[in-house]
C-alpha positions, 0 to 999 in steps of 0.5 A, spaced: 375 449 205 379 443 203 385 447 200 386 450 207 386 442 211 391 440 205 395 446 207 395 445 214 396 437 213 402 440 209 404 444 215 403 439 220 408 434 215 413 437 215 412 440 223 413 432 225 418 431 219 423 436 223 420 433 230 422 426 227 429 429 226 428 428 218 425 420 218 424 419 211 418 421 209 416 413 207 417 412 214 413 419 216 407 416 210 407 410 214 406 413 221 401 418 219 397 416 213 391 421 214 397 426 213 399 424 206 392 421 203 392 428 199 399 427 197 405 424 194 411 422 198 415 425 191 412 432 193 415 433 199 423 434 198 428 436 203 434 440 201 439 439 207 437 432 207 439 432 199 446 435 201 448 432 206 447 425 203 451 427 196 456 422 195 464 423 197 469 419 193 471 412 195 478 411 197 482 406 192 482 399 194 488 397 197 492 390 200 496 393 205 496 388 211 496 392 218 500 388 224 497 392 230 491 396 231 492 404 228 497 402 224 493 405 217 488 409 219 483 412 213 481 420 214 476 423 210 480 429 208 476 436 206 479 441 201 481 447 202 474 452 204 472 457 198 472 462 204 477 465 207 476 467 215 477 473 218 485 472 218 486 471 211 487 463 212 482 458 209 
């Protein structure tokens, strides 16, 4: 029966995780300590969050000065997609 309670706690942790829009498990543990009494936050890994937090290459430092707003714009450019659309464009 104790294993059943643990399974329910784990399901409830994931439920609150999704309800609170992927709040860190550390904060969830502070909000719901009774759910984590048999778990360590390292037992929970959200693959979506891991992928979303991948770091991109940073822009090189620049010593360019601008005279007015928006005369120099930085953008994050994503390279060609590996999959083609239905009309063959990338």
